[in-house]
C-alpha positions, 0 to 999 in steps of 0.5 A: 486530491482525485481518486486516481492520484490518491489510489496511485499514491497508495500504490507506490506506498505499498509497493515501496513497503512490500519491496523494503520488507523482504523477510516479512510475509509475501502473502499478497492479500495479508499484505494488502489487508494489513496496509489498508487497516494501517492507512484506516487507523492513521486516518482516523487520527489513531496514533501508535502508542496511544493508550487505548486501555483494552478498548476497541479503536473505532473506525469510521465505516468504509466509504465509496471513496475509500472503496473506489481508491483500494480496487484502483490502487490494488489493480495497479499493485497486482499489475506492477508485480506481475510484470515486475521483471520485465518492468525492471529490465526496462528501467535497468538500462537508464540506471546508473550506479544503482541496482534493482 
């Protein structure tokens, strides 16, 4: 999968999560760090609920590819959040029986 495609996919995943959890803390930096940490855990094969017996979960080092994906995705995420009202207004006229 290409870098930009993967970054766009991660951006959509994050934005969906961020929008779906309105009661959660809305500090963007905290949420982004948690999102990327969780993503790295899942890519390392860690399954929630697996016993670690108090040991640390070893994650591989962040690769240049991972860093590039994160930078591009976060630019997209910040852009969407900054222009959310404008985007919602543009989308609203095409929606039928759907609220934003």
